[in-house]
N, C-alpha and C positions, 0 to 999 in steps of 0.2 A: 575933408572933401576931397573926392576922387575927381580928378581934373581931364582924364582922358578916357574916351570911349575906343577900345581897340576889338576888332574881330578878325577871327582867322577862319577862313572859308575853306573846308576840306582837311579832313584828320588822316590823311595818307601818311606815307613815310616823310614826307617834307613838313606838311602842316602839322602832324601829330608830334614829330619832333621839336620844331620850333614852337608850335602851339603850347605845348607841354612846359617849355623852358620858362616861356614868358608867364604862364599862370603860375607856375612854381615860385618864379622870382616876386610876382605880385603879391603872391600870398604872404611872403616874409615881409615886403614893402608895399602895402595897399595903396596905390596912388593912382590906379586906373582901373577901369570896369573891363575885363576879359570876357568876349565872347566866342564860344566855339559856334561853327555851323556845319552840320553835318546832316545827312539824310538817311532814310531807311533803318537797315539792322545796325549801322554804325551810332545813328542817333540814339535808338532804343538802347545798346548797351552802355554808351556813355552815360547816358540819363540813368541808367540803374547802378552802374559799377563805377563811373570815371572814366578818364583816359588813363591807361597804362603804358608807361614808356619803360622797357627794358634795356638799362643802358648804366654803365658804370657812372654816368654822370648824374644819373637821377637820385638824390637824397632820399625822396620817397617814391615809390613806383607808380603811386596813383595820385591823380589830381582832378579836382573838379572845377569847372571854370566858374566865373560869377554868373554867367548865362549860356544856356544851351539852346539853340534855335534849330528849327528844321526847315525854317521859310526865310529866304533872305529878305522878305518885306520886313521880318522882325528886327532887323538891324538896329542896334540902338542908336539915337542921333543925338547930337550932332556925331557924325562918324568921323572920328581924328585919325584913324589909322585903319587900313585894310589890307590884310595880306591875303592874297589868292592863292591857294595851294591845290590846285584841280588839277587833273589831267589836262593836256593842251586841246584835246577835242572837246572840252567842256567849256573852254576860254569864254567864247563868244557869249554862249547862253548864259553865264554867270554875268559877265560885263553888261548884258543888257536887263538882267534882273537888278543889279544893283546901281545903274547910272544915276537914277533919281535919289540916290543917299548920298552920292558923292557931291561935295559942295566946293566952292573954293578953297576952303580951309583943310579939305580932305587930303591926305598923303595914301597913295595906294602902291603897293608893292606886289608884283605877280612873281612868285617864287616858283619859277619854273625854267628850265634851260632851252632857249630856242633863239635863232637869230632875229625873228621877227615879232617878237613877243610884245615889245613895246609898241609897236606899230599897229598891232591888232588890238591892244587895248584903246590905245589913244583914237583910232577910227571910231570908236565906240563911246568912249567916255572922255568927253572933250573940257571937262572942268576939271579942277583940283590938280594935283600934283601926282606924277607916276614916275617913281623912281625906276630905272632900268636895272635889272638883277641877273647875276649869274650865281648859281648855288653849288656847293660842293657838299655833300652828306652821305654817308652810307646808312640809310635807314630804309625800313620797308614794313609794310603791314604784315604782322605774323598772322594774326585772326582779326576780325573787325574789332575795333575799339584798342586794339593792342599793337603797338609800334615798338620795333626792335631797331635798337643802334648799336651799330660796332665801330670800331677804329676812332679816327681823330675827331674833334669837335667839329660839329657842323659850320661851315663856312659860308659868307655871302658877301660878294663884293657888288656894292652899289654905285650908282652915279647919279649925277644930276639929273633932273628932267630937262631935256633939250629945250622945252617950251616955258618951263618955269625955273630958270637957273638960279633965281634968287629967294627962292623958297627956304625958310628956316626949317631944315630937317634935322637938326644936330640932335633934337630930343627924341627922334626916332633910333638913330645911331647909339645914343646913349643906353636907350629902352633895351635894345637888341644887345648891347655888351653886356648892360647888366644882368641880362638873363642868363649869361654865360657863352652866348654864341661869338664866333669868330668872325668880325665884320670889318671891312674896308670899304670906306667912301671916298670915291674920287669924283674929280671934275667931269670925267668921261671915260666909262667904262666899257664902251662899245667894243674896244680891242678884246677885252676879258670874255665878253660875250661871244664873240666870232671865234676866238681862240677855242673854247671849249668845244663850239659846234663843229669846228674841222675834225674832231675826234670823234664826238657822238653821233654826229651826221654820218661820215664815211663809215666807222666801223658798226654803226646800228645797222646800215642797209646791207652792208656785204654778209655780216653775221646772219642777218635774218634770211638772206638770199639764199645761203648755203647751210644754216644751221651749223655753222662754225663758230668756235670761241675766238677770243682776240688773239690769243697765242698762235693758233693756227691762220690767221689773215697775216700775222707777220712773217711766218714761217713759209707759207705756200706762195709760191710765184704769181699765178693767176690770180689768187684773192687779193694779195698784195697790190698787185697792179690795178685792180678795178677801185680799191680804197684810194688809190693814189690819183686815179683819174677824177674821182669825185672831188678830191681834195684841190685838184688843179681847177676843176670849175668853180669850186667857193673862193679859191683865190682870185679868179679872175674878177668874182663878184666884189670881194672886198677891195681890189685894186681899183675898181670903178668907183666904189664909194668912198675911197680915201678914208678908210679905217685905220690904217697904220699898223698892220700885221707884219711881222718881221718875215723877210725872205726865205728864210730857211723854216718856215713854219711847218712845211709837210713832213721835213726829216724829224723835227722837233716833236711832232705829234706821233709819228713811229716810234721814237724814242720812249716816250710817254706811254704808249701801249705795250712796249716790250717790259715795262715794269710791273704790269699786271701778272697775277698768276696765270700760267699757260691756259688753264681751262675756263677762265672767267668768261661769261655770256655776258651779250647785251640785254637791255629790258625789251627792245623792239624784237630781238631774235626769240626770246622767251614768249612774247605775246603771238608774234607770228606762228610759231611752230606749236602752240596751244590752239590754234584755231580760233583766236580772239578775234572777233570782226572790228571792233574798235581798239586801235593803236596808234602808235606815235609815227607812222610812215609819213604822213602828211606835214608834221612838225619838221621833219627833215627834207623829203623830197619836194612837198610842196613849197617851202619856203625858197629853195635853191631854184625850182623852175620859175616861180613867181618873179625873183629878183632878176634871173635870166632874161626874162621876157620884157621887164622893164629897162633893163641896162643893155640889152641885145647882145648877151654873151651865151655861147655855146654851154649848154646843160644837157647834150644828149646822152651821156652816161648815165646821170641822173633817171632821166625819163625812161632809160632802158631798164636799170634795175628796179626801178619802182614799179615798172608795168609786170616784171618779173616776178616780183614778190606779190602782186596783186593775183597772180596767176597760180600761184602755189596752192 
């Protein structure tokens, strides 16, 4: 008898990668019911052909889940584990759609990188356990229903729910590890979440504003200075929140950036310069400005560059 109902919402680079690994692992040791939730063309392609993962880690390139749904109202109950893997601008919509499926026994993980993701989910979903997450994976949609992965195994850093620290979540950690994912489970992972945010927010916004690569930002003085000013605003926020960020986080962030190939773009840069109206600017600028307002810290550089990007 299968004991757990697991739903992966969104089959993009993140959801497709981790969802594939969970479904493949479960196929070999079937003790859970795996459901993929997708919409539109992705739903139709996966229904017809299965989900494809192009990766050295995939023993087989194509997998079919136990269930495929296009409406979140069809999530199998009781919902034991829900992985939300959508773009951040769809987060609130998805949370509203699934909140009635979340019970006190449900564990929910939003697999997206942003400083305020946990707070945004918890504002809508007041029941269940929400594990804060930080994700590292080099995967993207090649075409609808096909995800390509390169490089290191996908990594998830999870922390305990500040509102439900006694929740038994070890079964989730084991499930993810058994799928082949690299998983770290901590008492508190907010320092990890903010550490990544320093990089993705500052370099994301500056690269989008000037259509410049990560290497150019590190090399060109005016661009590097703007990234530094954004990070200084983020540091003031984390100091106020007592997150426990190292004092040399800004220099460490530039060191990390310098390890990337010179011409590496950011996802926000690609979206903005492709003219996409829906992008992750609010994930970066919105979070910084909102925290700044609450904490009465200066966010003038973030506000300025955000307005410049919107005017492109």
